[in-house]
Z-matrix of the N, CA and C atoms (Angstrom, degrees):
N
C 1 1.455
C 2 1.534 1 108.89
N 3 1.300 2 116.19 1 127.15
C 4 1.470 3 121.58 2 -179.87
C 5 1.516 4 109.87 3 -82.50
N 6 1.314 5 114.30 4 138.10
C 7 1.463 6 119.71 5 177.02
C 8 1.520 7 108.47 6 -95.48
N 9 1.299 8 115.64 7 138.49
C 10 1.456 9 120.34 8 179.34
C 11 1.527 10 109.25 9 -87.70
N 12 1.303 11 115.99 10 136.32
C 13 1.466 12 121.19 11 171.82
C 14 1.517 13 107.20 12 -90.04
N 15 1.308 14 115.50 13 112.40
C 16 1.452 15 120.96 14 -176.67
C 17 1.525 16 109.93 15 -85.52
N 18 1.305 17 114.89 16 133.59
C 19 1.468 18 120.23 17 175.33
C 20 1.530 19 108.41 18 -75.15
N 21 1.298 20 115.53 19 153.81
C 22 1.458 21 121.29 20 179.57
C 23 1.533 22 111.24 21 -55.60
N 24 1.308 23 116.39 22 -42.69
C 25 1.466 24 120.53 23 -178.49
C 26 1.533 25 111.43 24 -63.84
N 27 1.340 26 116.25 25 -36.99
C 28 1.469 27 119.64 26 178.22
C 29 1.522 28 110.31 27 -66.13
N 30 1.321 29 116.33 28 -45.36
C 31 1.465 30 120.11 29 179.17
C 32 1.523 31 110.55 30 -60.48
N 33 1.315 32 115.59 31 -45.45
C 34 1.457 33 120.74 32 -179.45
C 35 1.521 34 111.10 33 -61.32
N 36 1.309 35 116.64 34 -43.13
C 37 1.464 36 121.55 35 178.67
C 38 1.529 37 110.63 36 -59.59
N 39 1.316 38 117.00 37 -44.58
C 40 1.467 39 121.69 38 -178.52
C 41 1.533 40 110.21 39 -67.12
N 42 1.324 41 116.76 40 -45.54
C 43 1.468 42 120.32 41 -179.20
C 44 1.526 43 110.84 42 -63.27
N 45 1.310 44 117.22 43 -44.42
C 46 1.461 45 119.80 44 179.38
C 47 1.525 46 111.05 45 -64.66
N 48 1.313 47 116.83 46 -36.64
C 49 1.465 48 119.91 47 176.23
C 50 1.521 49 110.12 48 -62.99
N 51 1.325 50 116.52 49 -39.44
C 52 1.470 51 120.09 50 178.46
C 53 1.527 52 111.12 51 -64.37
N 54 1.313 53 116.74 52 -37.25
C 55 1.455 54 120.65 53 -175.08
C 56 1.521 55 113.91 54 -79.50
N 57 1.330 56 116.90 55 -32.53
C 58 1.464 57 117.17 56 -173.08
C 59 1.519 58 114.95 57 -121.12
N 60 1.297 59 117.94 58 -2.03
C 61 1.455 60 120.46 59 -176.32
C 62 1.526 61 111.69 60 -85.66
N 63 1.326 62 115.00 61 156.60
C 64 1.457 63 120.32 62 173.78
C 65 1.533 64 110.89 63 -87.91
N 66 1.337 65 115.89 64 -7.03
C 67 1.461 66 120.67 65 176.14
C 68 1.517 67 110.05 66 -72.75
N 69 1.314 68 115.37 67 156.81
C 70 1.457 69 118.83 68 174.75
C 71 1.527 70 108.98 69 -78.18
N 72 1.308 71 115.55 70 160.47
C 73 1.459 72 120.63 71 178.02
C 74 1.531 73 109.75 72 -62.18
N 75 1.320 74 115.94 73 -37.00
C 76 1.464 75 120.19 74 178.75
C 77 1.524 76 111.03 75 -59.88
N 78 1.319 77 117.25 76 -44.07
C 79 1.471 78 121.16 77 179.14
C 80 1.522 79 111.32 78 -64.54
N 81 1.336 80 116.25 79 -43.13
C 82 1.469 81 120.58 80 -179.68
C 83 1.525 82 109.85 81 -63.02
N 84 1.321 83 116.60 82 -45.83
C 85 1.467 84 121.28 83 -178.79
C 86 1.527 85 111.14 84 -64.69
N 87 1.310 86 116.89 85 -40.46
C 88 1.464 87 120.28 86 179.16
C 89 1.528 88 110.08 87 -64.19
N 90 1.324 89 117.16 88 -44.41
C 91 1.457 90 121.22 89 -178.69
C 92 1.536 91 111.57 90 -62.95
N 93 1.331 92 116.83 91 -36.96
C 94 1.461 93 120.92 92 -177.87
C 95 1.527 94 113.04 93 -95.47
N 96 1.311 95 115.79 94 -1.82
C 97 1.463 96 122.61 95 179.36
C 98 1.527 97 112.20 96 56.33
N 99 1.314 98 113.63 97 52.97
C 100 1.462 99 121.35 98 176.82
C 101 1.528 100 107.60 99 -130.64
N 102 1.317 101 116.66 100 146.91
C 103 1.466 102 119.28 101 179.34
C 104 1.523 103 109.66 102 -72.72
N 105 1.302 104 115.26 103 150.32
C 106 1.457 105 120.27 104 179.28
C 107 1.526 106 110.35 105 -63.75
N 108 1.325 107 117.01 106 -36.54
C 109 1.462 108 120.88 107 178.51
C 110 1.521 109 110.45 108 -58.76
N 111 1.324 110 115.97 109 -46.43
C 112 1.467 111 120.47 110 179.85
C 113 1.523 112 110.90 111 -65.25
N 114 1.311 113 116.64 112 -42.68
C 115 1.465 114 120.70 113 -179.22
C 116 1.527 115 110.84 114 -62.87
N 117 1.326 116 116.08 115 -42.33
C 118 1.466 117 118.56 116 177.72
C 119 1.526 118 111.56 117 -66.25
N 120 1.312 119 118.53 118 -35.32
C 121 1.458 120 121.85 119 176.77
C 122 1.528 121 109.86 120 -62.70
N 123 1.338 122 116.41 121 -44.47
C 124 1.470 123 119.72 122 177.59
C 125 1.518 124 111.33 123 -61.91
N 126 1.332 125 115.56 124 -41.44
C 127 1.466 126 120.07 125 179.98
C 128 1.529 127 110.52 126 -61.70
N 129 1.335 128 115.97 127 -45.19
C 130 1.466 129 119.83 128 -179.99
C 131 1.529 130 111.14 129 -62.80
N 132 1.323 131 117.35 130 -41.56
C 133 1.463 132 121.26 131 177.84
C 134 1.528 133 110.55 132 -63.44
N 135 1.315 134 115.39 133 -41.41
C 136 1.464 135 121.20 134 179.27
C 137 1.527 136 110.66 135 -61.69
N 138 1.323 137 116.43 136 -46.03
C 139 1.454 138 120.44 137 -178.74
C 140 1.527 139 111.46 138 -68.37
N 141 1.322 140 117.56 139 -37.19
C 142 1.467 141 120.60 140 177.10
C 143 1.529 142 110.40 141 -64.14
N 144 1.320 143 116.78 142 -41.52
C 145 1.461 144 120.18 143 176.83
C 146 1.516 145 111.69 144 -63.09
N 147 1.313 146 116.54 145 -38.11
C 148 1.462 147 120.59 146 177.44
C 149 1.510 148 111.60 147 -65.89
N 150 1.321 149 116.46 148 -38.34
C 151 1.456 150 120.83 149 179.17
C 152 1.533 151 110.00 150 -64.47
N 153 1.320 152 116.87 151 -41.46
C 154 1.467 153 120.63 152 177.78
C 155 1.528 154 110.63 153 -64.82
N 156 1.330 155 116.19 154 -39.45
C 157 1.463 156 119.95 155 -178.35
C 158 1.525 157 111.42 156 -66.59
N 159 1.327 158 116.72 157 -30.98
C 160 1.459 159 120.37 158 -178.44
C 161 1.524 160 113.15 159 -89.94
N 162 1.316 161 117.47 160 -6.53
C 163 1.462 162 119.94 161 -179.72
C 164 1.521 163 109.62 162 -69.37
N 165 1.315 164 115.48 163 164.52
C 166 1.462 165 122.05 164 -177.62
C 167 1.520 166 109.83 165 -64.36
N 168 1.304 167 117.06 166 110.29
C 169 1.451 168 122.31 167 -177.39
C 170 1.515 169 113.84 168 -82.11
N 171 1.340 170 116.75 169 -1.34
C 172 1.461 171 119.00 170 -178.95
C 173 1.516 172 112.11 171 -71.62
N 174 1.331 173 117.67 172 -23.44
C 175 1.469 174 120.85 173 179.23
C 176 1.524 175 108.85 174 -94.10
N 177 1.295 176 115.85 175 76.96
C 178 1.460 177 121.88 176 178.57
C 179 1.514 178 109.64 177 -74.91
N 180 1.336 179 115.47 178 162.72
C 181 1.450 180 119.77 179 176.57
C 182 1.512 181 109.40 180 -59.57
N 183 1.294 182 116.62 181 141.05
C 184 1.448 183 121.03 182 -179.08
C 185 1.519 184 112.74 183 92.19
N 186 1.298 185 117.58 184 -22.51
C 187 1.463 186 120.58 185 179.06
C 188 1.522 187 110.26 186 -71.06
N 189 1.334 188 117.15 187 -29.30
C 190 1.458 189 119.71 188 178.28
C 191 1.521 190 110.10 189 -64.62
N 192 1.319 191 117.50 190 -40.22
C 193 1.457 192 121.03 191 178.36
C 194 1.528 193 109.70 192 -63.96
N 195 1.304 194 116.54 193 -40.45
C 196 1.461 195 121.37 194 178.61
C 197 1.524 196 110.68 195 -64.79
N 198 1.311 197 116.88 196 -42.95
C 199 1.467 198 120.97 197 178.75
C 200 1.530 199 110.53 198 -63.95
N 201 1.321 200 116.74 199 -39.52
C 202 1.462 201 120.76 200 178.72
C 203 1.534 202 110.94 201 -65.03
N 204 1.320 203 116.84 202 -43.62
C 205 1.472 204 120.31 203 177.81
C 206 1.530 205 110.65 204 -62.79
N 207 1.314 206 116.33 205 -40.70
C 208 1.465 207 121.39 206 178.50
C 209 1.531 208 110.58 207 -61.95
N 210 1.324 209 116.73 208 -42.17
C 211 1.461 210 121.26 209 179.06
C 212 1.525 211 110.78 210 -62.26
N 213 1.342 212 116.53 211 -44.30
C 214 1.466 213 120.70 212 -179.91
C 215 1.526 214 111.12 213 -63.54
N 216 1.334 215 116.47 214 -40.99
C 217 1.462 216 119.85 215 178.80
C 218 1.524 217 111.70 216 -64.40
N 219 1.315 218 117.42 217 -38.90
C 220 1.469 219 120.89 218 177.55
C 221 1.521 220 110.55 219 -64.16
N 222 1.328 221 117.00 220 -40.00
C 223 1.465 222 120.40 221 176.90
C 224 1.530 223 110.27 222 -62.19
N 225 1.318 224 116.87 223 -43.64
C 226 1.457 225 121.75 224 -179.79
C 227 1.531 226 111.02 225 -62.01
N 228 1.330 227 116.68 226 -45.01
C 229 1.470 228 121.05 227 178.83
C 230 1.528 229 109.73 228 -62.66
N 231 1.316 230 116.92 229 -41.04
C 232 1.463 231 120.33 230 178.15
C 233 1.515 232 111.77 231 -62.85
N 234 1.318 233 117.00 232 -43.47
C 235 1.472 234 121.12 233 178.50
C 236 1.526 235 110.92 234 -62.44
N 237 1.323 236 116.11 235 -43.82
C 238 1.461 237 119.43 236 -179.98
C 239 1.524 238 111.54 237 -65.42
N 240 1.317 239 117.09 238 -36.13
C 241 1.464 240 120.35 239 178.26
C 242 1.525 241 109.93 240 -64.43
N 243 1.329 242 117.93 241 -39.02
C 244 1.461 243 120.96 242 177.64
C 245 1.533 244 111.12 243 -65.13
N 246 1.325 245 116.48 244 -41.55
C 247 1.466 246 120.82 245 178.86
C 248 1.524 247 110.29 246 -62.83
N 249 1.313 248 117.58 247 -44.13
C 250 1.469 249 121.86 248 179.64
C 251 1.520 250 110.48 249 -61.68
N 252 1.333 251 117.33 250 -43.83
C 253 1.469 252 120.87 251 179.04
C 254 1.528 253 110.85 252 -63.88
N 255 1.334 254 116.40 253 -40.09
C 256 1.469 255 119.69 254 178.51
C 257 1.513 256 110.27 255 -64.24
N 258 1.329 257 117.72 256 -42.03
C 259 1.465 258 121.16 257 178.79
C 260 1.526 259 111.54 258 -63.90
N 261 1.321 260 116.88 259 -38.33
C 262 1.462 261 120.49 260 176.90
C 263 1.524 262 110.24 261 -63.01
N 264 1.317 263 116.40 262 -42.78
C 265 1.468 264 120.62 263 179.96
C 266 1.523 265 110.41 264 -63.30
N 267 1.310 266 117.29 265 -42.41
C 268 1.465 267 121.58 266 178.92
C 269 1.524 268 109.75 267 -63.34
N 270 1.318 269 117.96 268 -43.06
C 271 1.465 270 122.46 269 179.47
C 272 1.529 271 111.00 270 -62.31
N 273 1.317 272 116.51 271 -41.55
C 274 1.482 273 120.95 272 179.56
C 275 1.519 274 109.29 273 -64.04
N 276 1.328 275 116.64 274 -44.25
C 277 1.461 276 120.66 275 179.84
C 278 1.529 277 110.00 276 -63.33
N 279 1.316 278 117.07 277 -44.53
C 280 1.471 279 120.82 278 -179.51
C 281 1.524 280 111.33 279 -66.32
N 282 1.308 281 117.93 280 -39.42
C 283 1.470 282 121.88 281 -178.82
C 284 1.535 283 111.21 282 -70.63
N 285 1.326 284 117.59 283 -32.27
C 286 1.454 285 119.55 284 -178.73
C 287 1.530 286 111.51 285 -71.23
N 288 1.297 287 117.72 286 -24.25
C 289 1.450 288 120.97 287 178.08
C 290 1.508 289 113.69 288 -84.56
N 291 1.324 290 119.93 289 -6.93
C 292 1.455 291 123.96 290 -176.33
C 293 1.529 292 112.35 291 -100.86
N 294 1.197 293 121.06 292 40.72
C 295 1.439 294 121.87 293 -178.26
C 296 1.476 295 114.54 294 -84.15
């Protein structure tokens, strides 16, 4: 049995017909001579691609590494600020006893 290589436009036409047509999937598949299993697989791939396209594009690859580095730097600055405050407190205590 020969397998047909479906063009992108053919797949798109079939998937869109499945999504917006009043015909049943069985009728669409019969007319285009494609199995329902294959048509549903194309539909699922199409919808997954659409979901990715609509996702928040502001978090590009590599931005997570940048956000992680930023978080670590903020922690470091916070730790250093605590150390500086502790040293100031120690200095005040030591200076108050030297009168």
